[in-house]
C-alpha positions in Angstrom: -114.4 -21.9 25.1 -113.0 -24.8 26.1 -113.2 -25.7 29.9 -109.0 -25.2 31.1 -110.1 -21.8 29.4 -112.8 -21.3 31.7 -110.5 -22.5 34.4 -108.0 -19.8 33.8 -110.8 -17.5 34.1 -111.9 -18.4 37.1 -108.7 -18.7 39.1 -108.1 -15.7 37.8 -111.7 -13.7 38.7 -110.7 -15.4 42.2 -107.1 -14.1 42.5 -108.5 -10.5 41.9 -111.4 -11.0 44.5 -108.7 -11.7 47.1 -106.9 -8.7 46.1 -109.9 -6.6 46.7 -110.6 -7.5 50.1 -107.3 -7.9 51.1 -107.1 -3.8 49.5 -110.6 -3.6 51.2 -109.6 -4.5 54.6 -106.4 -2.9 55.2 -108.2 0.3 54.5 -110.7 -0.4 57.3 -107.5 -1.7 59.6 -106.1 1.4 59.0 -108.7 4.0 59.7 -108.5 5.6 63.0 -111.6 4.5 65.9 -114.5 7.0 65.4 -116.6 5.6 68.2 -119.4 4.9 66.0 -120.0 8.0 64.6 -119.5 10.7 62.2 -119.8 14.8 63.0 -121.7 16.7 60.9 -119.5 18.8 58.5 -121.5 21.7 59.7 -120.8 21.1 63.5 -117.8 22.4 63.8 -116.3 23.9 67.0 -115.4 28.3 67.6 -113.5 29.1 70.1 -114.2 33.4 70.8 -111.5 34.6 72.9 -113.7 34.7 75.2 -117.4 33.5 76.4 -119.9 33.4 79.4 -122.2 30.4 78.6 -125.7 31.1 80.0 -126.0 28.0 82.2 -129.2 25.4 81.9 -131.3 26.1 85.2 -132.9 23.4 87.5 -135.7 22.3 86.8 -137.5 21.5 90.5 -140.6 19.7 88.2 -137.4 17.3 86.6 -138.1 14.8 89.5 -134.3 15.3 90.0 -132.3 16.0 93.0 -130.5 19.2 91.5 -126.9 18.3 91.3 -127.5 14.9 89.7 -126.8 14.6 86.3 -129.4 15.4 83.6 -129.8 15.2 79.9 -128.4 17.5 77.6 -131.0 19.6 76.1 -130.7 19.7 72.1 -129.8 23.5 72.4 -127.2 23.4 74.7 -123.5 24.9 73.3 -120.8 22.9 74.6 -118.9 26.6 77.2 -116.0 26.5 75.6 -116.6 26.0 71.8 -119.6 26.7 71.0 -120.6 22.5 69.7 -123.6 20.6 70.7 -122.6 18.3 73.2 -126.5 16.8 73.0 -125.3 15.2 69.2 -122.0 13.7 70.8 -123.7 11.2 73.3 -121.1 9.3 74.8 -118.4 11.6 74.7 -120.9 15.2 76.2 -119.8 15.4 80.3 -121.7 18.9 82.4 -120.9 20.7 85.2 -123.8 21.4 88.3 -123.4 24.4 89.7 -124.5 25.4 93.6 -127.7 26.5 92.6 -128.4 23.6 90.2 -127.7 25.4 86.7 -125.8 23.2 84.1 -123.3 24.3 82.0 -122.8 21.5 79.3 -119.4 19.9 76.8 -119.3 18.0 73.9 -116.6 15.9 75.2 -114.1 15.7 78.2 -111.6 17.8 76.5 -113.4 20.7 76.9 -114.6 20.3 80.1 -110.6 19.6 81.5 -110.3 23.1 79.3 -112.6 25.1 81.4 -111.7 24.0 84.5 -108.2 24.5 83.4 -109.4 28.4 82.1 -112.0 30.0 83.4 -110.7 33.4 83.1 -111.2 32.3 79.5 -114.5 31.0 79.6 -116.3 31.7 82.3 -116.6 35.8 83.7 -119.2 35.0 85.3 -117.2 33.6 88.0 -118.7 30.3 88.6 -116.0 28.3 88.9 -116.4 28.7 92.7 -119.7 27.0 92.4 -119.5 24.3 91.2 -121.1 21.4 92.6 -121.1 18.2 91.1 -118.7 17.3 87.7 -119.8 14.7 85.0 -119.2 12.7 82.6 -120.6 9.9 80.2 -119.5 6.7 80.5 -117.8 5.5 77.3 -119.3 2.2 77.3 -122.6 3.0 77.7 -123.8 3.2 80.8 -125.1 6.5 81.6 -123.7 9.8 83.5 -120.6 8.7 85.9 -118.9 10.9 89.2 -115.9 12.6 86.6 -114.1 12.6 90.1 -114.0 8.7 90.6 -114.2 7.9 86.2 -111.3 6.4 84.2 -110.3 8.9 81.1 -108.0 6.8 78.4 -105.4 9.0 76.6 -103.6 8.5 73.7 -106.3 6.1 72.7 -106.8 6.4 68.9 -110.5 7.6 69.3 -111.1 10.5 67.6 -114.3 12.8 70.0 -116.1 15.5 68.3 -114.1 18.1 68.0 -112.3 15.0 65.4 -109.3 15.2 67.2 -107.5 13.0 70.1 -109.8 13.3 72.8 -110.6 11.6 76.4 -113.0 8.3 76.3 -114.2 7.5 79.9 -115.7 4.9 82.4 -117.2 4.2 84.7 -115.5 0.5 84.9 -111.7 0.3 85.4 -112.1 -3.0 83.2 -113.7 -1.4 80.3 -111.0 1.1 80.5 -108.6 -1.0 80.1 -109.8 -3.1 77.1 -110.6 -0.4 75.0 -107.1 0.7 75.7 -106.3 -2.6 75.2 -108.5 -2.5 71.9 -107.3 0.6 70.6 -104.3 2.3 72.4 -103.3 4.8 75.2 -103.3 4.6 78.8 -105.9 4.8 81.9 -105.8 7.6 83.9 -107.7 9.3 86.9 -109.6 12.6 87.1 -106.4 13.9 88.4 -103.9 12.4 86.8 -105.0 14.7 83.4 -102.5 17.3 84.2 -101.1 20.8 82.1 -99.0 18.7 79.9 -101.4 16.4 78.4 -104.3 18.6 78.7 -102.1 21.5 76.6 -101.4 18.5 73.5 -105.1 17.8 73.5 -106.1 21.6 73.8 -103.5 21.6 71.4 -104.4 19.4 69.2 -108.2 20.2 68.8 -108.4 23.9 69.3 -104.8 25.1 67.7 -106.4 27.4 65.3 -109.2 29.6 67.7 -106.6 29.7 71.4 -103.8 32.7 71.4 
């Protein structure tokens, strides 16, 4: 092959590589933020007509105070959808009752749904016995008092139910930075109103709620 022919081959190969690189970059950039995990295909949410989940009792031997946040047991099921919150550490939430019993949730959305519709999910009437609410800090800083947390609504983040969710943060700057990068707005606990919750419920559980 002549030097000129070799140069043409190299130029064409470089051009093809550039096109492929741009295509791959566009494909990656167009993907929604997924929080760094992919839920197992077999891990799906199932919202029954009514659910009363057994609370996990307080263990005095744990070394934790009765109303402290605690590690999510591997066998714990979400009190709303039945998924396994332990598989989603950056999304999990928990509700601690007066007697130290705990209910766990796979994400903040399901915690808020439980609080909004106690008759649907809490046949035992435990909604009146709430001592503490916790959400997992999405930045990986552990548990946060849900009433003090900052949530990002409307971002490209997709939670355990593969729909829009409410990533929670202990730090206002971290929440603002997340919203700037992934879209959405920062809201406090009291800012999760019925309209926002209804849109999140429909996006995540439309096939289950009737």
